[in-house]
C-alpha positions as CSV (number, residue, x, y, z in Angstrom):
1,M,0.0,0.0,0.0
2,T,1.4,3.3,-0.9
3,L,1.2,6.4,1.4
4,D,-1.4,8.1,-0.7
5,Q,-3.6,5.0,-0.4
6,F,-3.0,4.8,3.4
7,V,-4.1,8.5,3.6
8,E,-7.2,7.8,1.6
9,R,-7.8,4.6,3.7
10,W,-7.7,6.2,7.1
11,L,-8.5,10.0,6.7
12,G,-11.6,10.9,8.8
13,K,-11.6,7.5,10.6
14,K,-10.7,6.0,13.9
15,A,-7.5,3.8,13.7
16,D,-7.4,1.7,16.9
17,Y,-4.6,-0.9,16.3
18,D,-4.4,-2.3,19.7
19,G,-8.0,-2.0,20.8
20,H,-7.1,0.2,23.9
21,Y,-7.7,3.7,24.8
22,G,-9.4,4.5,21.5
23,G,-7.8,6.0,18.5
24,Q,-4.2,7.3,19.5
25,C,-1.5,8.8,17.3
26,V,0.7,5.7,18.1
27,D,-2.2,3.5,16.8
28,L,-1.9,5.4,13.4
29,F,2.0,5.1,13.4
30,R,1.8,1.1,13.9
31,Y,-0.9,0.7,11.0
32,Y,1.7,2.9,8.9
33,V,4.5,0.4,9.8
34,D,2.4,-2.6,9.0
35,E,0.4,-1.5,5.9
36,V,2.9,0.8,4.0
37,L,6.3,0.0,5.4
38,G,6.0,-3.8,6.3
39,F,8.5,-3.5,9.0
40,D,8.5,-5.3,12.4
41,Q,6.6,-3.5,15.1
42,P,8.9,-1.4,17.7
43,F,8.3,-2.4,21.2
44,P,5.4,-1.0,23.3
45,V,5.7,2.4,24.7
46,Q,4.1,4.5,27.1
47,G,4.0,7.6,24.9
48,A,4.9,8.7,21.4
49,K,8.1,10.5,22.4
50,D,9.6,7.3,23.6
51,F,10.0,6.2,19.8
52,W,12.7,8.8,19.8
53,Y,14.2,8.2,23.3
54,H,14.3,4.4,22.9
55,F,15.5,4.4,19.4
56,D,19.1,3.0,20.3
57,T,17.5,0.2,22.3
58,D,15.0,-1.1,19.8
59,N,16.2,-2.9,16.8
60,A,12.8,-2.6,15.2
61,L,13.6,1.1,15.1
62,N,17.4,1.6,14.7
63,G,17.4,-1.5,12.2
64,K,14.7,-0.1,9.8
65,F,14.7,3.8,10.4
66,T,17.4,6.6,10.4
67,R,16.9,9.2,13.1
68,I,17.2,12.7,12.0
69,E,17.3,15.7,14.6
70,N,15.2,18.9,14.0
71,T,17.3,21.7,12.8
72,P,16.4,25.1,11.6
73,D,17.1,24.4,8.1
74,A,16.0,20.7,8.0
75,I,12.8,19.6,6.1
76,P,11.4,16.0,6.4
77,Q,10.6,14.0,3.4
78,K,7.3,12.6,2.6
79,G,6.6,9.4,4.5
80,D,8.9,10.4,7.5
81,V,7.7,9.8,10.8
82,V,7.7,13.1,12.8
83,I,8.0,12.9,16.7
84,W,7.1,15.6,19.2
85,D,8.5,15.8,22.7
86,A,6.1,16.2,25.7
87,W,4.7,19.7,26.5
88,S,2.7,21.4,29.2
89,T,-0.7,19.8,28.4
90,N,0.5,16.5,26.8
91,E,3.2,14.3,28.9
92,F,3.3,11.6,26.2
93,G,4.4,13.6,23.1
94,H,3.2,13.1,19.7
95,V,3.8,11.2,16.4
96,A,2.5,11.8,12.7
97,I,3.4,10.9,9.2
98,F,4.9,13.8,7.1
99,L,3.1,14.7,3.9
100,E,4.4,18.1,2.8
101,G,6.1,21.3,4.1
102,N,9.1,23.7,4.3
103,V,11.4,25.0,7.0
104,D,8.6,26.8,8.8
105,R,5.5,24.7,8.5
106,F,4.4,21.4,7.4
107,T,1.3,19.2,7.1
108,S,1.2,15.6,8.4
109,L,-1.4,12.8,8.8
110,D,-2.2,12.9,12.5
111,Q,-4.8,11.1,14.9
112,N,-5.9,12.4,18.3
113,Y,-4.5,15.9,17.4
114,P,-6.2,18.3,17.3
115,T,-9.3,16.2,16.9
116,L,-9.8,13.1,19.3
117,N,-9.8,9.7,17.9
118,V,-9.9,10.7,14.2
119,V,-7.3,10.7,11.6
120,T,-6.9,14.3,10.1
121,K,-4.4,16.2,7.9
122,T,-2.9,18.9,10.4
123,S,-0.7,21.9,9.8
124,H,2.3,22.3,12.4
125,T,5.3,24.4,13.1
126,Y,8.4,22.9,14.3
127,L,8.7,24.7,17.6
128,R,5.4,24.9,19.3
129,P,5.1,22.1,20.4
130,K,8.7,21.2,20.0
131,V,9.6,18.6,17.2
132,L,12.4,16.3,18.3
133,G,13.0,15.1,14.8
134,W,11.9,12.4,12.5
135,L,12.5,8.8,11.6
136,R,13.1,8.1,7.9
137,P,12.4,4.6,6.7
138,K,15.3,2.7,5.2
139,G,15.0,1.3,1.7
140,E,11.8,1.0,-0.4
141,A,8.3,0.5,1.2
142,M,6.9,-3.0,0.7
143,E,4.8,-3.1,-2.4
144,D,1.2,-4.1,-1.5
145,T,0.3,-6.7,-4.0
146,E,-2.2,-9.4,-3.9
147,I,-0.9,-12.9,-3.5
148,D,-2.7,-16.2,-3.7
149,F,-2.9,-17.9,-0.4
150,D,-5.4,-20.4,1.2
151,D,-7.1,-18.2,3.8
152,G,-9.6,-20.8,4.5
153,E,-12.3,-19.0,2.6
154,G,-10.7,-19.1,-1.0
155,K,-10.1,-15.3,-1.1
156,R,-7.3,-13.3,-2.3
157,H,-5.6,-10.7,0.1
158,T,-2.7,-8.2,0.0
159,V,0.4,-8.7,1.8
160,S,-0.4,-6.0,4.2
161,W,-3.8,-7.8,5.0
162,Y,-1.8,-10.9,5.9
163,V,0.6,-8.9,8.1
164,R,-2.3,-7.2,9.9
165,E,-4.0,-10.6,10.6
166,W,-0.8,-12.2,11.8
167,Y,0.1,-9.1,14.0
168,G,-3.4,-9.1,15.3
169,E,-3.5,-12.8,16.1
170,K,-0.1,-12.6,17.7
171,S,-1.3,-9.7,19.9
172,A,-4.4,-11.4,20.8
173,N,-2.4,-14.4,21.7
174,K,-0.1,-12.4,23.7
175,E,-3.0,-10.8,25.5
176,L,-4.5,-14.2,26.1
177,T,-1.3,-15.5,27.5
178,E,-0.7,-12.6,29.7
179,E,-4.4,-13.0,30.9
180,M,-3.9,-16.9,31.4
181,V,-0.7,-16.0,33.5
182,K,-2.6,-13.6,35.6
183,L,-5.3,-16.2,36.1
184,R,-2.8,-18.9,36.9
185,E,-1.3,-16.6,39.6
186,Q,-4.6,-15.8,40.9
187,A,-5.5,-19.6,40.9
188,N,-2.1,-20.3,42.8
189,S,-2.9,-17.6,45.3
190,A,-6.4,-19.0,45.8
191,D,-4.8,-22.5,46.3
192,R,-2.3,-21.2,48.9
193,R,-5.1,-19.3,50.6
194,R,-7.4,-22.3,50.7
195,A,-4.5,-24.4,52.0
196,E,-4.1,-21.8,54.7
197,L,-7.7,-22.0,55.5
198,E,-7.8,-25.7,55.5
199,G,-4.8,-25.7,58.0
200,T,-6.7,-23.2,60.1
201,V,-9.7,-25.2,60.0
202,S,-7.9,-28.3,60.9
203,E,-6.3,-26.7,63.8
204,R,-9.7,-25.2,64.9
205,D,-11.3,-28.7,64.6
206,K,-8.4,-30.0,66.8
207,Q,-9.2,-27.4,69.4
208,V,-12.9,-28.1,69.1
209,T,-12.3,-31.8,69.8
210,A,-10.1,-31.1,72.7
211,L,-12.7,-28.7,74.2
212,T,-15.4,-31.3,73.5
213,N,-13.4,-34.0,75.5
214,D,-12.6,-31.6,78.3
215,R,-16.4,-30.7,78.5
216,N,-17.3,-34.5,78.5
217,K,-14.7,-35.1,81.1
218,F,-16.0,-32.3,83.4
219,E,-19.6,-33.3,82.8
220,N,-18.6,-37.1,83.9
221,E,-16.8,-35.6,86.9
222,L,-19.8,-33.4,87.7
223,I,-22.1,-36.4,87.6
224,I,-19.8,-38.4,89.9
225,A,-19.7,-35.4,92.3
226,V,-23.4,-34.9,92.3
227,R,-23.9,-38.6,93.0
228,E,-21.2,-38.4,95.9
229,R,-23.2,-35.3,97.2
230,D,-26.4,-37.1,97.1
231,T,-25.0,-40.0,99.0
232,A,-23.3,-37.7,101.6
233,E,-26.6,-35.9,102.0
234,E,-28.5,-39.2,102.5
235,L,-25.8,-40.4,105.0
236,N,-26.2,-36.9,106.8
237,I,-29.9,-37.4,107.1
238,K,-29.6,-40.8,108.6
239,L,-26.9,-39.6,111.0
240,E,-29.2,-36.7,112.0
241,Q,-32.1,-39.1,112.5
242,K,-29.8,-41.3,114.7
243,L,-28.7,-38.3,116.6
244,K,-32.1,-37.3,117.1
245,E,-33.0,-40.7,118.4
246,V,-30.0,-40.6,120.8
247,N,-30.9,-37.1,122.0
248,D,-34.6,-38.1,122.6
249,V,-33.3,-40.9,124.9
250,N,-32.1,-39.1,128.2
251,V,-31.1,-40.7,131.6
252,S,-34.5,-39.7,133.1
253,S,-36.5,-41.8,130.6
254,I,-34.0,-44.7,131.1
255,W,-34.5,-44.5,134.9
256,D,-38.3,-44.4,134.7
257,R,-38.3,-47.7,132.5
258,F,-36.6,-49.7,135.5
259,P,-39.1,-51.6,137.8
260,R,-39.6,-50.3,141.3
261,E,-37.9,-53.2,142.9
262,A,-34.8,-52.7,140.7
263,K,-34.6,-49.1,141.7
264,V,-34.9,-50.1,145.4
265,A,-32.1,-52.5,144.9
266,I,-30.0,-49.8,143.0
267,Y,-30.6,-47.3,145.9
268,L,-29.7,-49.8,148.5
269,L,-26.5,-50.8,146.7
270,A,-25.7,-47.0,146.3
271,S,-26.4,-46.4,149.9
272,A,-24.1,-49.1,151.1
273,V,-21.3,-47.9,148.9
274,I,-21.8,-44.3,150.0
275,S,-21.8,-45.4,153.6
276,Q,-18.8,-47.4,153.4
277,G,-17.1,-44.6,151.7
278,I,-18.0,-42.2,154.4
279,I,-16.7,-44.7,157.1
280,M,-13.5,-45.0,155.4
281,L,-13.0,-41.3,155.0
282,T,-14.3,-40.1,158.3
283,G,-13.6,-42.9,160.7
284,I,-17.2,-43.1,161.9
285,E,-17.9,-46.3,164.0
286,T,-19.7,-49.2,162.7
287,D,-23.0,-48.8,164.6
288,N,-23.3,-45.2,163.4
289,A,-22.6,-46.2,159.8
290,I,-25.6,-48.8,160.0
291,L,-27.7,-45.9,161.3
292,L,-26.6,-43.9,158.2
293,M,-27.3,-46.7,155.9
294,L,-30.9,-47.2,157.3
295,A,-31.5,-43.5,156.9
296,N,-30.5,-43.6,153.2
297,I,-32.8,-46.6,152.8
298,G,-35.6,-44.6,154.3
299,L,-35.1,-41.8,152.0
300,V,-35.2,-44.4,148.9
301,F,-38.7,-45.6,150.1
302,L,-39.9,-42.1,150.7
303,K,-38.9,-41.2,147.1
304,E,-40.4,-44.0,145.6
305,L,-43.7,-43.7,147.6
306,K,-44.0,-39.9,146.9
307,P,-45.5,-40.5,143.3
308,R,-48.1,-42.9,144.6
309,I,-48.9,-40.5,147.5
310,D,-49.2,-37.7,145.1
311,S,-51.4,-39.8,142.9
312,V,-53.8,-40.6,145.8
313,R,-54.0,-37.0,146.7
314,N,-55.0,-36.0,143.1
315,K,-57.8,-38.5,143.1
């Protein structure tokens, strides 16, 4: 494809080579490299000015173009790639295809300047904004002829069409590969995160199991303690009952249960023991001791007869 055919093809249209950010000046330049020059594409750039500043490190540029600096008396040739430096309202610079001009002004094929996303013929000066220089293609541009090739549909296409298809497919494959790499990284990250979570869940499960075992142990110990407490309470109740029974039985009640004859015998025995003790301690004579014993016996009879006397009086 000739430059004139290229101008006719794109003038007034949007040229979006990479499908990103709409129609940029760099997109028009890349179509020019494919369709008119037939060169390999330069490396991706952040802005158009980078084609100038990265010229020495990009073989697709320094191997196929000659870099010419802008001087007061220099004039580009038709087909040269003019490159602008960044300016106050544009940090990326600009690139366009030179069509005609002189040392003061020139006309070029531009996109995104001054009209956004549209290819136009635009008049420029060399200083405002500043033109860094231009890249002149080496050799003759590739002749855009039709060739016979099986495209799967039996159609004939130009060489530039095949170049565009190949580069587009290559770009698409590159984007797909990059996307696959990102997805693979995301999948690996997700797998790592899942493993971390599984480890955390496993640890939590162990803790829950340990807590459950402790709870069961404590519940069993509590059941045993409750049983022991109930047993102790039952024993305590029985002991209290026994103690109450013992407390209810006093000496007086026991004494009252003895027959009268037994009580008399006990009194007599006690009197004899007491009298004998008094004799031993005081040295009282035997006759007097007998009298003392008889006196105690009398007291015993009086004590035993008193309840009966009281009973008769009450009648």
